[in-house]
C-alpha angles and dihedrals in degrees: 000000000000112000119204115205143169123219112217140162141200109205090333095311094124133207145184107221120204124191108220096165092107103025124030118247115200108163125179124229096262093053092046091051090052092049091050094047110117095210105035101024139032094285128228146146093239140007113227121202122198111208135183113272110282090209141005095264094072139047098222145000118243126202125186126201123186122226091260091056096257121130127249128200097210142023119170098186088048091051091057090050090047091055091051091046092052092050096044093049091046093237086138132359094203116118091212120057138176121211131180123221127185090273110024151008115252128200115212125194123191110215127211092246092060097257123118125228114208130198098218096185130244119311115252114216100171109111093229090055095052091036106242125154104224132125095245144356116275138168090239133024132192133212134172112244127171092344096310137094113248119198119200147158120234132210141152119233091176086301130047122272135184115196122201122190112224133182095227121019092197091058095043116122093238099151093042102043100030099073093037092055091046090055095055113118091232086075104061093179097035122251144240108242119215124195107203128194113188113212097177138320092291103036139050143159124229141187121187131200103204131208111257095002111054120219114351130190090248139005118194098192088044090056089050090049090050090050092049095047091043090054090047088055091046093243099122143053118231092269120049136169112218119199114214125180091263098045145291131316125194114223127192126188128152091202096244135098092295129103130276112243120212125191126189147122131288123198136190114223103181145319128233150149134238137179111264124188113253 
Protein backbone atom coordinates (compact mmCIF):
# COMPACT_ATOMS: atom_id res chain seq x y z
CA UNK A 1 0.00 0.00 0.00
CA UNK A 2 0.99 3.64 -0.31
CA UNK A 3 1.92 5.18 3.04
CA UNK A 4 1.64 8.94 3.45
CA UNK A 5 3.89 10.46 6.11
CA UNK A 6 5.17 13.76 7.42
CA UNK A 7 8.73 14.31 8.59
CA UNK A 8 8.90 16.66 11.61
CA UNK A 9 11.28 17.62 14.39
CA UNK A 10 11.28 19.23 17.82
CA UNK A 11 14.71 20.76 18.48
CA UNK A 12 16.31 18.20 16.17
CA UNK A 13 14.60 15.20 17.77
CA UNK A 14 13.07 13.99 14.51
CA UNK A 15 9.97 11.99 13.74
CA UNK A 16 7.98 10.34 10.98
CA UNK A 17 4.31 11.06 11.66
CA UNK A 18 1.60 8.77 10.25
CA UNK A 19 -2.10 9.61 10.27
CA UNK A 20 -4.01 6.42 11.14
CA UNK A 21 -7.30 8.14 11.95
CA UNK A 22 -8.89 6.89 8.72
CA UNK A 23 -6.88 3.75 7.93
CA UNK A 24 -5.27 1.50 10.59
CA UNK A 25 -1.49 1.34 10.74
CA UNK A 26 -0.07 -1.72 12.53
CA UNK A 27 3.61 -2.04 11.57
CA UNK A 28 5.96 -4.72 12.86
CA UNK A 29 9.40 -4.01 14.27
CA UNK A 30 11.32 -4.81 11.08
CA UNK A 31 9.24 -2.44 8.97
CA UNK A 32 9.52 0.32 11.56
CA UNK A 33 13.29 -0.11 11.68
CA UNK A 34 13.42 0.20 7.90
CA UNK A 35 11.27 3.34 7.95
CA UNK A 36 13.53 4.91 10.60
CA UNK A 37 16.75 3.97 8.79
CA UNK A 38 18.63 7.14 7.78
CA UNK A 39 20.23 5.59 4.70
CA UNK A 40 17.61 3.20 3.33
CA UNK A 41 14.43 4.74 4.76
CA UNK A 42 13.07 8.15 5.66
CA UNK A 43 15.15 8.40 8.84
CA UNK A 44 13.99 9.41 12.31
CA UNK A 45 14.43 8.91 16.04
CA UNK A 46 10.81 7.81 16.51
CA UNK A 47 7.73 6.99 14.45
CA UNK A 48 4.57 8.67 15.74
CA UNK A 49 1.12 7.30 14.92
CA UNK A 50 -2.03 9.40 15.30
CA UNK A 51 -5.06 7.21 16.02
CA UNK A 52 -8.78 7.81 16.48
CA UNK A 53 -9.74 8.60 20.08
CA UNK A 54 -9.86 5.38 22.15
CA UNK A 55 -12.52 6.94 24.41
CA UNK A 56 -14.63 10.07 24.76
CA UNK A 57 -12.26 11.78 27.20
CA UNK A 58 -9.59 12.49 24.56
CA UNK A 59 -9.38 13.88 21.03
CA UNK A 60 -6.89 11.36 19.60
CA UNK A 61 -4.80 8.30 20.39
CA UNK A 62 -1.02 8.61 20.16
CA UNK A 63 1.43 5.73 19.66
CA UNK A 64 5.22 6.06 19.78
CA UNK A 65 7.70 3.63 18.24
CA UNK A 66 11.47 3.92 18.70
CA UNK A 67 13.85 3.61 15.78
CA UNK A 68 14.60 -0.02 16.71
CA UNK A 69 10.89 -0.88 16.51
CA UNK A 70 10.27 -0.97 20.27
CA UNK A 71 7.36 0.94 21.83
CA UNK A 72 7.56 3.98 24.09
CA UNK A 73 4.91 5.26 26.48
CA UNK A 74 5.84 8.93 26.23
CA UNK A 75 7.55 11.45 23.96
CA UNK A 76 7.29 15.15 24.75
CA UNK A 77 9.00 16.49 21.63
CA UNK A 78 6.81 14.17 19.58
CA UNK A 79 3.68 15.44 21.33
CA UNK A 80 4.48 19.00 20.27
CA UNK A 81 4.95 17.82 16.69
CA UNK A 82 1.71 15.88 16.87
CA UNK A 83 -0.20 19.01 17.92
CA UNK A 84 1.29 20.95 15.01
CA UNK A 85 0.50 18.05 12.63
CA UNK A 86 -3.15 17.93 13.75
CA UNK A 87 -3.54 21.67 13.23
CA UNK A 88 -1.75 21.81 9.86
CA UNK A 89 -3.77 18.90 8.46
CA UNK A 90 -7.02 20.40 9.78
CA UNK A 91 -7.87 17.32 11.78
CA UNK A 92 -8.95 19.72 14.52
CA UNK A 93 -8.92 23.50 14.72
CA UNK A 94 -8.90 23.54 18.51
CA UNK A 95 -5.87 25.14 20.13
CA UNK A 96 -6.11 22.78 23.12
CA UNK A 97 -6.04 19.02 22.56
CA UNK A 98 -6.02 15.86 24.67
CA UNK A 99 -4.25 12.72 23.44
CA UNK A 100 -3.84 9.32 25.06
CA UNK A 101 -0.58 7.37 24.95
CA UNK A 102 0.01 3.85 26.24
CA UNK A 103 0.79 5.27 29.70
CA UNK A 104 -0.84 8.67 30.08
CA UNK A 105 -3.17 11.41 28.85
CA UNK A 106 -1.40 14.52 27.55
CA UNK A 107 -2.84 18.02 27.13
CA UNK A 108 -1.36 20.02 24.25
CA UNK A 109 -1.79 23.77 23.76
CA UNK A 110 -0.78 25.58 20.56
CA UNK A 111 0.52 29.05 21.40
CA UNK A 112 0.26 32.15 19.22
CA UNK A 113 4.04 32.31 18.72
CA UNK A 114 4.08 28.84 17.09
CA UNK A 115 5.39 26.96 20.10
CA UNK A 116 3.44 24.19 21.85
CA UNK A 117 2.93 23.90 25.62
CA UNK A 118 2.48 20.33 26.86
CA UNK A 119 1.07 19.09 30.14
CA UNK A 120 3.43 16.17 30.70
CA UNK A 121 1.68 14.88 33.81
CA UNK A 122 2.93 14.61 37.35
CA UNK A 123 6.33 12.99 37.99
CA UNK A 124 6.19 9.56 39.60
CA UNK A 125 9.00 8.89 42.07
CA UNK A 126 7.81 5.62 43.60
CA UNK A 127 10.15 2.80 42.47
CA UNK A 128 7.28 0.54 41.42
CA UNK A 129 5.94 3.28 39.14
CA UNK A 130 9.23 3.90 37.33
CA UNK A 131 9.93 0.85 37.48
CA UNK A 132 13.10 0.60 39.56
CA UNK A 133 14.15 -2.48 41.57
CA UNK A 134 15.31 -1.02 44.88
CA UNK A 135 14.28 -1.72 48.49
CA UNK A 136 12.78 1.73 49.12
CA UNK A 137 12.26 5.16 47.58
CA UNK A 138 15.14 7.63 47.94
CA UNK A 139 16.18 10.98 46.52
CA UNK A 140 19.40 9.44 45.19
CA UNK A 141 20.39 5.90 44.26
CA UNK A 142 23.76 4.28 43.50
CA UNK A 143 24.83 1.46 41.19
CA UNK A 144 28.18 0.06 40.12
CA UNK A 145 28.79 0.52 36.39
CA UNK A 146 32.04 -0.16 34.52
CA UNK A 147 34.05 -0.20 37.74
CA UNK A 148 32.68 3.07 39.08
CA UNK A 149 29.87 4.17 41.38
CA UNK A 150 27.13 6.06 39.56
CA UNK A 151 24.73 8.21 41.59
CA UNK A 152 21.39 9.14 40.06
CA UNK A 153 17.84 10.24 40.66
CA UNK A 154 14.98 8.25 39.15
CA UNK A 155 11.51 9.25 37.99
CA UNK A 156 8.82 8.24 35.54
CA UNK A 157 7.41 10.82 33.14
CA UNK A 158 5.28 8.17 31.45
CA UNK A 159 8.57 6.37 30.72
CA UNK A 160 11.51 5.61 33.05
CA UNK A 161 14.37 8.09 33.53
CA UNK A 162 17.64 8.09 35.44
CA UNK A 163 19.23 11.54 35.89
CA UNK A 164 22.94 11.95 36.62
CA UNK A 165 24.41 15.30 37.63
CA UNK A 166 27.69 16.05 35.82
CA UNK A 167 30.17 18.93 35.99
CA UNK A 168 30.44 19.34 32.20
CA UNK A 169 27.78 17.94 29.90
CA UNK A 170 30.08 18.18 26.87
CA UNK A 171 32.64 15.94 28.58
CA UNK A 172 30.07 13.46 29.91
CA UNK A 173 30.52 9.81 28.85
CA UNK A 174 27.08 9.63 27.27
CA UNK A 175 27.81 7.02 24.60
CA UNK A 176 29.88 4.90 26.98
CA UNK A 177 27.77 5.00 30.13
CA UNK A 178 24.31 5.36 28.59
CA UNK A 179 23.89 1.81 27.27
CA UNK A 180 25.66 0.27 30.28
CA UNK A 181 23.31 2.01 32.71
CA UNK A 182 20.30 0.99 30.61
CA UNK A 183 21.36 -2.65 30.86
CA UNK A 184 21.50 -2.68 34.68
CA UNK A 185 19.03 -5.15 36.27
CA UNK A 186 17.62 -2.42 38.56
CA UNK A 187 15.84 -1.12 35.44
CA UNK A 188 13.55 -4.02 34.40
CA UNK A 189 12.13 -2.06 31.44
CA UNK A 190 15.32 -0.22 30.56
CA UNK A 191 15.72 3.51 31.19
CA UNK A 192 16.39 6.84 29.49
CA UNK A 193 19.64 8.23 30.91
CA UNK A 194 19.98 12.00 31.35
CA UNK A 195 23.31 13.75 31.95
CA UNK A 196 22.50 17.07 33.67
CA UNK A 197 24.78 20.07 34.14
CA UNK A 198 23.27 22.75 36.40
CA UNK A 199 24.33 26.29 35.47
CA UNK A 200 22.23 28.10 38.07
CA UNK A 201 18.75 27.82 39.58
CA UNK A 202 17.10 28.90 36.32
CA UNK A 203 19.32 27.28 33.66
CA UNK A 204 20.82 23.88 32.88
CA UNK A 205 22.28 21.79 30.05
CA UNK A 206 21.21 18.23 29.30
CA UNK A 207 22.09 15.28 27.09
CA UNK A 208 19.92 12.15 27.01
CA UNK A 209 20.67 8.60 25.91
CA UNK A 210 17.22 7.25 25.02
CA UNK A 211 15.85 3.72 25.11
CA UNK A 212 15.67 2.27 21.62
CA UNK A 213 17.19 5.33 19.93
CA UNK A 214 20.54 6.24 21.53
CA UNK A 215 21.48 9.88 22.07
CA UNK A 216 19.11 12.33 20.40
CA UNK A 217 19.44 16.09 19.90
CA UNK A 218 16.58 16.64 22.34
CA UNK A 219 14.35 14.63 24.66
CA UNK A 220 11.24 16.33 26.01
CA UNK A 221 10.37 13.76 28.67
CA UNK A 222 14.07 13.68 29.61
CA UNK A 223 14.04 17.45 30.16
CA UNK A 224 10.95 17.06 32.36
CA UNK A 225 12.67 14.28 34.30
CA UNK A 226 15.73 16.49 34.80
CA UNK A 227 13.49 19.30 36.04
CA UNK A 228 11.68 16.98 38.47
CA UNK A 229 14.86 15.44 39.87
CA UNK A 230 16.56 18.84 40.01
CA UNK A 231 13.66 20.23 42.04
CA UNK A 232 13.75 17.17 44.29
CA UNK A 233 17.44 17.90 44.91
CA UNK A 234 16.67 21.63 45.50
CA UNK A 235 18.77 22.72 42.53
CA UNK A 236 16.10 24.58 40.53
CA UNK A 237 13.47 27.29 40.78
CA UNK A 238 9.93 26.49 39.55
CA UNK A 239 10.73 27.74 36.02
CA UNK A 240 13.90 26.56 34.26
CA UNK A 241 15.31 26.75 30.74
CA UNK A 242 17.12 23.57 29.74
CA UNK A 243 19.59 23.68 26.85
CA UNK A 244 19.67 20.49 24.81
CA UNK A 245 21.87 19.93 21.80
CA UNK A 246 19.03 20.88 19.47
CA UNK A 247 17.81 23.96 21.35
CA UNK A 248 16.08 25.21 24.51
CA UNK A 249 12.98 23.95 26.32
CA UNK A 250 11.10 25.85 29.01
CA UNK A 251 10.05 23.71 31.98
CA UNK A 252 7.62 24.64 34.75
CA UNK A 253 6.96 22.63 37.90
CA UNK A 254 5.81 23.89 41.28
CA UNK A 255 7.23 20.79 43.02
CA UNK A 256 3.90 19.45 44.22
CA UNK A 257 1.49 16.80 42.96
CA UNK A 258 0.76 18.81 39.82
CA UNK A 259 2.06 18.29 36.27
CA UNK A 260 5.29 19.41 34.65
CA UNK A 261 4.68 21.82 31.77
CA UNK A 262 7.05 21.85 28.81
CA UNK A 263 7.09 24.53 26.10
CA UNK A 264 9.05 24.40 22.85
CA UNK A 265 8.92 24.50 19.05
CA UNK A 266 7.67 21.95 16.52
CA UNK A 267 8.61 22.09 12.84
CA UNK A 268 7.51 20.31 9.66
CA UNK A 269 10.41 19.28 7.40
CA UNK A 270 8.62 17.63 4.45
CA UNK A 271 5.78 15.33 3.44
CA UNK A 272 5.97 12.26 1.26
CA UNK A 273 4.72 8.81 0.34
CA UNK A 274 6.37 5.40 0.11
CA UNK A 275 5.32 1.88 -0.75
CA UNK A 276 4.54 -0.09 2.40
CA UNK A 277 3.84 -3.83 2.46
CA UNK A 278 0.18 -4.64 3.09
